[in-house]
Each structure stands twice: as structure tokens, then as C-alpha cells.
VEXDREN-2710 file (C-alpha; in Angstrom, 1 decimal):
% VEXDREN-2710
k/r/px/py/pz
1/MET/-9.7/1.3/-0.2
2/TYR/-7.1/0.5/1.6
3/LYS/-4.3/1.3/3.5
4/ILE/-1.1/-0.7/2.8
5/GLU/1.7/-0.9/5.0
6/THR/5.6/-2.0/3.5
7/PHE/8.3/-3.1/6.1
8/THR/11.2/-3.6/4.4
9/LYS/14.8/-4.3/6.6
10/LYS/17.4/-1.8/6.9
11/ASP/19.4/-2.4/4.0
12/ALA/17.0/-2.9/1.5
13/ASP/17.0/-0.7/-1.7
14/MET/15.3/1.9/-1.1
15/ASN/14.6/3.2/-4.8
16/LYS/13.6/-0.5/-5.7
17/ILE/11.3/-0.7/-3.2
18/LYS/9.3/2.2/-4.5
19/LYS/9.3/1.2/-7.8
20/ALA/8.3/-1.9/-7.6
21/ILE/5.6/-0.8/-5.3
22/LEU/4.5/1.7/-8.3
23/ASP/5.1/-1.0/-10.3
24/LYS/2.0/-2.9/-8.7
25/THR/0.3/-1.1/-7.4
26/GLY/0.3/2.3/-10.0
27/MET/0.6/4.7/-6.7
28/VAL/4.1/6.3/-5.4
29/PRO/4.5/5.5/-1.7
30/GLU/5.1/8.0/1.0
31/VAL/8.4/6.7/2.7
32/PHE/8.8/7.0/6.8
33/ASP/11.2/5.2/8.9
34/ASP/14.8/6.3/6.7
35/GLY/13.0/4.0/4.3
36/THR/12.2/0.9/5.5
37/HIS/8.4/2.0/5.7
38/TYR/5.9/2.8/2.9
39/VAL/2.4/3.4/2.9
40/VAL/0.0/3.7/0.2
41/ASN/-3.5/4.2/-0.6
42/GLN/-5.8/2.5/-3.2
43/LYS/-7.8/-0.3/-4.2
44/LEU/-6.9/-3.8/-3.2
45/THR/-7.2/-7.4/-4.6
46/LEU/-5.4/-9.9/-3.7
47/GLU/-3.8/-10.7/-6.5
48/THR/-2.2/-7.4/-5.7
49/LEU/-1.6/-7.9/-2.3
50/ARG/0.4/-11.3/-3.1
51/GLU/2.5/-9.3/-5.9
52/ILE/3.5/-7.2/-3.2
53/VAL/3.9/-9.5/-0.5
54/GLN/6.4/-11.5/-2.8
55/CYS/7.8/-8.3/-4.6
56/ASP/11.1/-9.2/-3.2
57/HIS/13.2/-10.9/-0.2
58/ASN/13.4/-8.0/1.9
59/ILE/10.6/-7.2/2.8
60/LEU/9.6/-8.6/6.3
61/GLU/5.6/-7.6/6.6
62/VAL/2.4/-6.2/5.1
63/THR/-0.4/-5.0/6.7
64/GLY/-3.3/-3.1/5.9
65/GLU/-6.8/-1.4/6.8
66/TYR/-9.6/-0.7/5.4
67/ILE/-10.4/2.9/5.0
68/GLY/-13.4/3.3/3.5
69/ASN/-14.2/5.6/0.8
70/VAL/-11.8/8.0/0.7
71/GLY/-12.4/10.8/-1.3
72/LEU/-15.7/9.3/-2.3
73/LYS/-19.7/11.0/-1.2
74/GLU/-21.8/7.8/-0.4
75/SER/-25.1/8.7/-2.2
76/GLU/-28.1/9.4/1.3
77/HIS/-31.3/8.3/1.2
78/MET/-33.8/9.8/3.7
79/TYR/-37.1/9.1/3.5
80/MET/-40.2/10.7/4.6
END
């Protein structure tokens, strides 16, 4: 899982950006900073990342970080 953050110009259409992110990722983004900062947590492929970056000319930057298997418990093996 990755946390993907998208930053846009101040005059960008917030509803258009939200819809584009929803269409590309299947996730509704959280919106911060007066509609210029969008965040989703999701599995990520290089193709999905490319689509997010190229979806609108109002996008200034896309950043992200690996957040692991949020909500998923990994199996643990103990040897005695």
C-alpha cells in the first residue's frame, strides 16, 4: 500500500480533480489545503501512477510513500 499525495494549482477545479483520481484509482481522495492537496491510500502500479500524473495540466506534483500492508495482518512464523 502507498499513500499518494497530489498537489494542484489553486485555480484547479476540485470536483474535476477528485473525479479524475476516483476514475484512475477507484478511491475517493481526502482533500486538504483549500482543494490543492489530495490524498489516497492504495495499491500502486507504475501505470496507475503515470495516469494520475498525466490526468490534468493543473497537477503540480505527485508524491508518495510506502505505508505497508495497512489493515492486513501478516502471518508470523515462530520456530521453537
